[in-house]
C-alpha positions as CSV (number, residue, x, y, z in Angstrom):
1,M,-13.7,-34.7,-63.2
2,R,-14.1,-31.0,-64.2
3,Q,-17.5,-30.8,-62.4
4,I,-16.0,-32.4,-59.3
5,R,-13.1,-29.9,-59.3
6,A,-15.5,-27.0,-59.8
7,I,-17.6,-28.2,-56.9
8,H,-14.4,-28.5,-54.7
9,L,-13.3,-25.1,-55.8
10,L,-16.7,-23.6,-55.0
11,T,-16.7,-25.3,-51.6
12,D,-13.2,-24.0,-50.8
13,L,-14.2,-20.5,-51.8
14,T,-17.3,-20.6,-49.7
15,G,-15.4,-21.8,-46.7
16,G,-12.8,-19.1,-47.2
17,I,-15.5,-16.4,-47.3
18,H,-17.1,-17.8,-44.1
19,L,-13.7,-17.8,-42.4
20,A,-12.9,-14.2,-43.4
21,M,-16.3,-13.1,-42.2
22,R,-15.8,-14.8,-38.8
23,C,-12.4,-13.1,-38.5
24,L,-13.9,-9.7,-39.2
25,V,-16.6,-10.2,-36.6
26,F,-14.1,-11.3,-34.0
27,L,-11.8,-8.3,-34.8
28,G,-14.8,-6.0,-34.5
29,L,-15.8,-7.4,-31.2
30,T,-12.2,-7.1,-29.9
31,L,-12.0,-3.5,-30.9
32,L,-15.4,-2.7,-29.4
33,L,-14.4,-4.3,-26.0
34,S,-11.1,-2.5,-26.0
35,L,-12.8,0.9,-26.0
36,P,-13.2,2.7,-22.7
37,A,-16.5,2.0,-21.1
38,S,-17.6,5.7,-21.6
39,L,-17.2,5.4,-25.4
40,R,-19.1,2.2,-26.0
41,A,-22.4,2.8,-27.7
42,G,-25.4,3.2,-25.4
43,E,-23.3,3.2,-22.2
44,A,-23.3,6.2,-20.0
45,P,-19.9,7.7,-18.9
46,T,-18.8,7.2,-15.3
47,V,-17.7,10.0,-13.0
48,C,-16.1,9.3,-9.6
49,V,-16.8,11.9,-6.9
50,I,-14.4,11.9,-4.0
51,T,-15.9,13.4,-0.9
52,I,-13.3,15.5,1.1
53,H,-15.2,16.8,4.1
54,E,-12.4,16.5,6.5
55,E,-9.0,18.0,7.6
56,I,-6.3,17.2,5.0
57,S,-4.1,14.5,6.4
58,R,-2.5,11.2,5.5
59,N,-6.0,9.7,5.7
60,T,-6.9,12.0,2.8
61,I,-4.0,10.6,0.8
62,F,-5.4,7.1,1.2
63,L,-8.9,8.3,0.2
64,I,-7.8,10.1,-2.9
65,R,-5.5,7.3,-4.0
66,R,-8.3,4.8,-3.6
67,G,-10.7,7.1,-5.6
68,L,-8.2,7.6,-8.5
69,N,-7.5,3.8,-8.6
70,E,-11.2,3.1,-8.7
71,A,-11.6,5.6,-11.5
72,A,-8.9,3.9,-13.5
73,E,-10.5,0.5,-12.9
74,K,-13.9,1.7,-14.0
75,N,-12.6,3.6,-17.0
76,A,-14.2,6.8,-15.6
77,T,-14.4,9.9,-17.7
78,A,-13.6,12.3,-14.9
79,V,-12.9,12.6,-11.2
80,I,-14.5,15.4,-9.1
81,L,-13.2,16.4,-5.6
82,N,-16.3,17.5,-3.6
83,M,-14.5,19.7,-1.1
84,D,-15.4,21.2,2.2
85,T,-12.2,21.6,4.4
86,N,-10.4,24.0,6.6
87,G,-7.0,22.8,5.4
88,G,-4.5,20.6,7.0
89,S,-1.0,19.0,6.5
90,L,1.2,20.6,3.9
91,A,3.2,17.3,3.6
92,A,0.0,15.4,2.9
93,T,-1.0,18.1,0.4
94,E,2.3,17.6,-1.5
95,D,1.7,13.9,-1.8
96,I,-1.9,14.5,-3.0
97,I,-0.7,16.9,-5.7
98,K,1.6,14.1,-7.0
99,L,-1.3,11.7,-7.1
100,L,-3.5,14.2,-9.0
101,G,-0.6,14.8,-11.4
102,H,-0.6,11.1,-12.3
103,A,-4.4,10.8,-12.7
104,S,-5.4,9.1,-15.9
105,V,-8.5,11.2,-16.4
106,P,-9.4,14.9,-16.0
107,T,-9.9,16.1,-12.4
108,Y,-12.1,18.9,-11.1
109,T,-12.8,20.5,-7.8
110,Y,-16.2,21.5,-6.6
111,V,-16.0,23.8,-3.5
112,D,-19.1,22.8,-1.7
113,T,-18.7,25.2,1.2
114,K,-15.0,26.1,1.7
115,A,-11.5,25.2,0.6
116,F,-9.1,26.9,2.9
117,S,-5.3,26.5,3.1
118,A,-4.3,23.0,2.0
119,G,-7.7,22.6,0.3
120,A,-7.1,25.6,-1.9
121,I,-3.6,24.2,-2.9
122,I,-5.1,20.8,-3.8
123,A,-7.8,22.6,-5.9
124,S,-4.9,24.2,-7.9
125,A,-3.8,20.7,-8.9
126,T,-7.1,20.0,-10.7
127,D,-8.1,21.0,-14.3
128,K,-11.0,23.2,-13.3
129,I,-12.5,24.7,-10.2
130,F,-16.2,25.1,-9.6
131,M,-17.9,26.7,-6.6
132,A,-21.2,26.6,-4.9
133,P,-23.0,29.9,-4.3
134,G,-21.6,31.5,-1.1
135,S,-18.6,29.2,-0.9
136,V,-15.1,30.5,-0.3
137,I,-11.5,29.5,-1.2
138,G,-8.1,30.9,-0.2
139,A,-6.1,31.7,2.9
140,A,-3.4,29.2,2.2
141,T,-0.4,30.6,4.1
142,P,1.6,27.9,6.0
143,I,1.2,27.9,9.8
144,M,3.1,26.1,12.5
145,V,1.0,23.8,14.8
146,I,2.6,22.2,17.9
147,P,0.7,19.3,19.4
148,G,-0.8,20.3,22.7
149,Q,0.0,24.0,22.1
150,G,-1.9,24.8,19.0
151,I,-0.9,27.4,16.4
152,Q,2.4,29.1,17.1
153,E,4.1,32.1,15.6
154,M,6.9,31.1,13.2
155,P,10.3,33.0,13.3
156,A,10.5,35.5,10.4
157,A,13.3,33.5,8.6
158,E,11.4,30.3,8.9
159,R,8.2,31.9,7.8
160,E,9.8,33.4,4.7
161,K,11.4,30.0,3.9
162,M,8.1,28.2,4.1
163,N,6.2,30.9,2.2
164,S,8.8,30.8,-0.6
165,A,8.6,27.0,-1.0
166,T,4.8,26.9,-0.8
167,R,4.5,29.8,-3.4
168,A,6.8,27.9,-5.8
169,L,4.8,24.7,-5.3
170,V,1.4,26.3,-5.8
171,R,2.5,28.5,-8.7
172,S,4.0,25.6,-10.6
173,T,1.0,23.4,-9.9
174,A,-1.5,26.1,-10.9
175,Q,0.3,26.9,-14.1
176,Q,0.4,23.3,-15.2
177,K,-3.4,23.2,-14.9
178,G,-3.9,26.5,-16.7
179,H,-4.8,28.5,-13.6
180,N,-3.5,32.0,-12.8
181,G,-0.5,31.2,-10.5
182,E,-0.5,34.7,-9.1
183,V,-3.9,34.1,-7.6
184,F,-2.7,31.2,-5.5
185,E,0.5,33.0,-4.6
186,A,-1.6,35.8,-3.1
187,M,-3.4,33.2,-1.1
188,V,-0.1,32.0,0.4
189,D,1.8,35.2,1.0
190,K,0.1,38.3,2.3
191,D,3.0,40.5,1.1
192,R,2.3,39.6,-2.5
193,G,-1.0,41.4,-3.2
194,L,-2.8,40.8,-6.5
195,I,-3.4,43.0,-9.5
196,V,-5.1,41.5,-12.6
197,G,-5.7,43.5,-15.8
198,G,-4.7,46.7,-14.0
199,V,-7.3,46.1,-11.2
200,S,-6.3,45.6,-7.6
201,V,-8.0,42.4,-6.4
202,C,-6.1,42.1,-3.1
203,E,-4.1,44.7,-1.3
204,T,-0.6,44.1,0.0
205,G,-0.6,42.9,3.6
206,K,-3.8,40.8,3.3
207,L,-4.2,37.1,2.3
208,L,-6.4,36.5,-0.7
209,T,-9.7,34.7,0.1
210,L,-12.3,34.6,-2.7
211,T,-16.1,34.2,-2.5
212,S,-17.8,32.3,-5.4
213,G,-18.8,35.6,-6.9
214,E,-15.3,37.1,-6.7
215,A,-13.7,33.9,-8.1
216,A,-16.0,34.0,-11.1
217,K,-15.5,37.7,-11.9
218,E,-13.8,38.3,-15.2
219,Y,-10.8,40.5,-15.8
220,G,-8.6,41.5,-18.7
221,Q,-9.0,41.4,-22.5
222,P,-10.3,39.1,-23.5
223,P,-12.3,38.7,-20.3
224,K,-11.4,35.7,-18.3
225,A,-12.7,34.4,-14.9
226,L,-10.3,35.0,-12.1
227,L,-10.4,31.4,-10.8
228,S,-13.9,29.7,-10.9
229,A,-15.0,27.9,-14.1
230,G,-18.6,28.2,-12.9
231,T,-21.0,28.6,-10.0
232,H,-23.5,25.8,-9.4
233,A,-25.8,25.0,-6.5
234,T,-25.3,21.3,-6.9
235,L,-23.0,18.8,-8.7
236,D,-25.7,18.3,-11.3
237,G,-24.9,21.8,-12.6
238,V,-21.2,21.0,-12.8
239,L,-21.9,17.8,-14.7
240,K,-24.2,19.6,-17.1
241,Q,-21.5,22.2,-17.9
242,L,-19.0,19.4,-18.5
243,D,-21.4,17.7,-20.9
244,L,-21.7,14.8,-18.4
245,A,-25.3,15.2,-17.4
246,N,-26.1,11.6,-18.1
247,A,-23.0,10.2,-16.3
248,T,-23.2,7.5,-13.7
249,L,-21.9,8.8,-10.4
250,V,-19.7,6.7,-8.2
251,T,-19.2,8.3,-4.8
252,I,-15.9,7.6,-3.0
253,Q,-16.2,8.3,0.8
254,P,-13.9,7.6,3.7
255,Y,-14.1,4.0,4.9
256,G,-13.6,4.9,8.5
257,F,-10.7,2.5,8.4
258,E,-8.3,5.1,6.9
259,L,-7.3,6.1,10.4
260,A,-6.5,2.5,11.3
261,A,-4.6,2.2,8.0
262,R,-2.6,5.3,8.9
263,L,-1.6,3.7,12.2
264,I,-0.8,0.3,10.6
265,T,1.3,1.7,7.8
266,S,3.3,3.8,10.4
267,I,4.2,0.8,12.4
268,A,4.7,-1.6,9.5
269,P,8.4,-2.4,10.4
270,L,7.3,-3.5,13.9
271,L,4.6,-5.7,12.4
272,I,7.1,-7.3,10.1
273,V,9.6,-7.9,13.0
274,A,6.8,-9.5,15.1
275,G,5.6,-11.6,12.2
276,L,9.0,-12.9,11.3
277,V,9.8,-13.7,15.0
278,G,6.5,-15.5,15.3
279,I,7.3,-17.7,12.2
280,Y,10.8,-18.4,13.7
281,L,9.3,-19.5,17.1
282,E,6.6,-21.6,15.4
283,I,9.4,-23.5,13.5
284,K,11.4,-24.0,16.6
285,T,8.5,-25.2,18.8
286,P,6.4,-28.3,18.2
287,G,2.8,-28.0,17.2
288,F,0.9,-24.8,16.1
289,G,0.3,-22.3,18.8
290,V,0.5,-18.6,19.9
291,P,3.6,-17.7,17.7
292,G,1.9,-19.0,14.6
293,F,-1.3,-17.1,15.3
294,T,0.7,-14.0,16.1
295,A,2.6,-14.1,12.8
296,I,-0.7,-14.6,10.9
297,A,-2.3,-11.6,12.7
298,C,0.7,-9.3,12.1
299,F,1.0,-9.9,8.4
300,A,-2.8,-9.9,7.9
301,L,-2.9,-6.5,9.6
302,L,0.0,-5.3,7.5
303,F,-1.5,-6.2,4.1
304,A,-5.0,-5.0,5.3
305,G,-3.5,-1.6,6.2
306,Y,-1.8,-1.1,2.8
307,F,-5.0,-2.3,1.0
308,V,-7.0,0.4,2.7
309,A,-4.2,2.9,1.9
310,G,-4.7,2.0,-1.8
311,L,-1.3,0.5,-2.2
312,A,-1.8,-3.3,-2.0
313,G,-4.3,-5.6,-3.7
314,W,-4.7,-9.3,-3.6
315,E,-1.5,-9.9,-5.6
316,Q,0.9,-9.1,-2.8
317,P,-0.6,-11.3,-0.1
318,A,-0.8,-14.2,-2.6
319,L,2.9,-13.7,-3.4
320,F,3.7,-13.6,0.3
321,V,1.8,-16.9,1.0
322,A,3.6,-18.5,-1.9
323,G,6.9,-17.5,-0.4
324,L,5.9,-18.9,3.0
325,L,4.9,-22.2,1.4
326,L,8.2,-22.5,-0.3
327,L,10.0,-21.8,3.0
328,G,7.9,-24.4,4.7
329,F,8.9,-26.9,2.1
330,E,12.5,-26.1,2.8
331,V,12.0,-26.6,6.5
332,L,10.1,-29.9,6.2
333,F,12.5,-31.3,3.5
334,P,15.8,-29.6,4.1
335,G,18.5,-29.5,1.5
336,H,16.4,-27.9,-1.3
337,L,18.2,-24.5,-1.2
338,V,16.3,-23.3,-4.3
339,S,12.9,-23.4,-2.7
340,G,14.2,-21.6,0.4
341,I,15.9,-18.8,-1.6
342,V,12.9,-18.4,-4.0
343,G,10.5,-18.3,-1.0
344,L,12.6,-15.6,0.7
345,V,12.7,-13.6,-2.5
346,F,8.9,-13.9,-2.9
347,I,8.3,-12.7,0.7
348,I,10.6,-9.7,0.3
349,A,9.1,-8.8,-3.0
350,A,5.5,-9.0,-1.6
351,L,6.4,-6.6,1.2
352,L,8.1,-4.2,-1.1
353,L,5.3,-4.2,-3.6
354,A,2.7,-3.7,-0.9
355,M,4.5,-0.6,0.5
356,A,5.7,1.1,-2.7
357,E,3.8,4.1,-3.9
358,K,1.8,3.4,-7.1
359,W,0.3,6.0,-9.4
360,P,-3.3,5.6,-10.5
361,G,-3.7,3.0,-13.3
362,S,-0.1,1.8,-13.0
363,S,0.9,-1.8,-12.8
364,P,1.1,-3.3,-9.3
365,W,4.3,-5.2,-10.4
366,L,6.3,-2.3,-11.8
367,P,6.9,0.5,-9.2
368,T,9.6,3.0,-10.0
369,W,13.0,2.8,-8.2
370,A,12.2,6.1,-6.5
371,N,9.0,4.6,-5.0
372,L,10.9,1.5,-3.9
373,Q,13.7,3.2,-2.0
374,W,11.8,4.0,1.3
375,P,10.0,0.6,1.4
376,L,13.4,-1.1,0.8
377,I,14.8,0.7,3.8
378,K,11.9,-0.3,6.0
379,V,12.1,-4.0,4.9
380,L,15.9,-4.1,5.5
381,L,15.6,-2.6,8.9
382,S,12.8,-5.0,9.8
383,F,14.8,-8.0,8.7
384,T,17.8,-6.8,10.6
385,G,15.7,-6.2,13.7
386,S,14.1,-9.6,13.5
387,T,17.5,-11.3,13.0
388,V,18.8,-9.7,16.2
389,V,15.6,-10.8,18.2
390,M,15.9,-14.3,16.8
391,A,19.6,-14.5,17.8
392,I,18.7,-13.4,21.4
393,L,15.9,-15.9,21.6
394,A,18.1,-18.7,20.2
395,K,20.6,-18.1,23.0
396,Y,18.3,-17.6,26.0
397,L,15.0,-19.2,25.1
398,P,16.1,-22.9,25.5
399,Q,17.1,-22.1,29.1
400,S,13.8,-20.4,30.0
401,S,11.3,-22.1,32.3
402,F,8.5,-21.5,29.8
403,F,10.4,-23.3,27.0
404,Q,11.3,-26.2,29.2
405,R,7.7,-26.6,30.3
406,M,6.6,-26.6,26.6
407,E,9.1,-29.3,25.9
408,L,8.1,-31.5,28.8
409,A,4.5,-31.2,27.6
410,T,5.5,-32.8,24.3
411,T,8.0,-35.4,25.4
412,T,7.3,-39.0,24.6
413,S,6.2,-41.0,27.6
414,N,7.2,-44.5,28.7
415,A,4.1,-45.8,26.9
416,H,5.9,-45.2,23.7
417,G,8.5,-47.7,24.6
418,Y,11.3,-45.6,25.9
419,T,12.2,-46.4,29.5
420,T,13.8,-44.1,32.0
421,A,16.6,-46.5,32.5
422,K,17.5,-46.6,28.8
423,T,17.3,-42.8,28.6
424,E,19.7,-42.4,31.6
425,A,22.1,-45.0,30.2
426,A,22.3,-43.3,26.8
427,A,22.1,-39.7,27.9
428,V,25.8,-39.1,28.7
429,V,27.5,-35.8,27.9
430,G,29.8,-36.3,25.0
431,A,27.8,-39.3,23.6
432,T,27.3,-39.1,19.8
433,G,24.4,-40.5,17.8
434,L,22.0,-39.7,15.0
435,A,18.8,-37.5,14.8
436,A,16.0,-40.1,14.7
437,T,13.6,-37.3,13.7
438,Q,13.9,-33.8,12.6
439,L,14.9,-31.6,15.6
440,R,13.1,-28.3,15.5
441,P,14.4,-27.9,18.2
442,S,12.9,-30.9,20.0
443,G,12.7,-34.4,18.7
444,M,14.2,-37.9,19.1
445,G,17.9,-38.9,19.0
446,Q,19.3,-42.4,18.6
447,F,22.4,-43.4,20.6
448,G,23.3,-47.0,19.9
449,E,20.1,-49.0,20.5
450,N,18.4,-46.4,22.6
451,V,16.1,-43.6,21.4
452,V,16.1,-40.5,23.6
453,D,14.0,-37.3,23.8
454,V,16.4,-34.5,22.9
455,V,16.4,-30.7,22.3
456,T,18.8,-28.5,20.5
457,E,20.0,-25.1,21.6
458,G,17.7,-23.5,19.1
459,D,19.2,-24.9,15.8
460,L,17.2,-26.9,13.3
461,I,18.9,-30.3,12.7
462,E,17.6,-32.6,9.9
463,K,16.8,-36.2,10.4
464,G,19.8,-38.5,10.0
465,A,22.4,-35.9,11.0
466,S,25.1,-36.7,13.5
467,I,24.5,-35.2,16.9
468,R,26.4,-34.9,20.2
469,I,25.1,-34.5,23.8
470,T,26.3,-31.3,25.4
471,E,24.2,-31.1,28.5
472,V,21.9,-33.3,30.6
473,Q,19.6,-31.9,33.2
474,G,17.3,-34.6,34.5
475,S,15.1,-35.7,31.6
476,R,16.3,-32.7,29.5
477,V,19.0,-33.8,27.0
478,V,20.6,-31.0,25.0
479,V,22.4,-31.9,21.8
480,T,24.2,-30.1,19.0
481,R,25.3,-31.0,15.5
482,A,28.4,-33.2,15.7
483,K,31.3,-31.9,13.8
């Protein structure tokens, strides 16, 4: 017995050791896989290079947002803005600065040729600025551009107001990234001038614009470069200085669809209205036709636009489709209020989540309240507008010749067993009966022993409900729900 117990004890001990070893191996693999890609042994770090060779606009916002999101997805080590721009929109620049402020990895600027105006301000929002030989940066004063008229002179009070706000923006942004805020202020306001370490770099009355050599010049004690962290003929030199010479480069370039996305996102409320009205008309008319295809096209464009803008993924369209399926279930099998309410909530949530600003690496399901406010206004206005359009259509569409032709094309013929004589005998104004089929808005009504083709005034009436004839025009019998 003692030998048997010893054998059992030894077996249990061996099994315990094997189990402990398996747990340690599993824990080690879990920890290894949880490390960023750039830190796993034998794997080269990833650097995302965003090419900005364009005028700064809302298209650039979409491009940089997409690049930062991809950097977060790939666990990139750094993001480099490869910049060659004459400047652009100050409003777009402010949004880009916010995006860069929420970047999950270090960001750098490489001035390939020039970074004027908005380009210089965006560069101030990155951790370090590198320049190519002969490149220039600066001249960031705000200007007023009127479409069709070009650059216009701003009134003195307005110019001072804009300069003051822009100086504060660029000074705060530069200081957060460790740059000399006074350098960027001198780029914005010609009345500032710039003196560094007792040396006059820019005279009062002139805007500061720096060449690569001037930006790399050192001032003060201890000596410190005025702006540039290094001058390199190619990005390879930048990567080498950042100890990323062996990095895998991922280049983020404009899709060419950014312009289309800009248009789509600007008319998003109209697309929502058209899509909702299309769904309404599809429910009200038999079969599947133009309204249904219109609704699909509108919402497909909407989500595609926000996908290119870097705001929507696959999650929002999936949630939207789930909402439509629940609403369809409510229409086909009325009385299940829960499915209709949940479906409507899903649809609204999908639209809000697709429109809401999301910072790089953040959850697609948890936007902040500040980022939800403007999308909420858009969705509420869209639903209000679509409700007004639906009410107008419900009142006037049943009387339109187009709608009547559509009904006549789907009415049941005598071959189905309903004679004209029976229809005329049963179709009397004031007669009451039951909905033999679901009326949406056309269908069949039973009056006594006779079954008649009927149509509502636009309302959806479930099968078995009491109905009353309110109007008879030839073969067209209009009914309403009987009280």
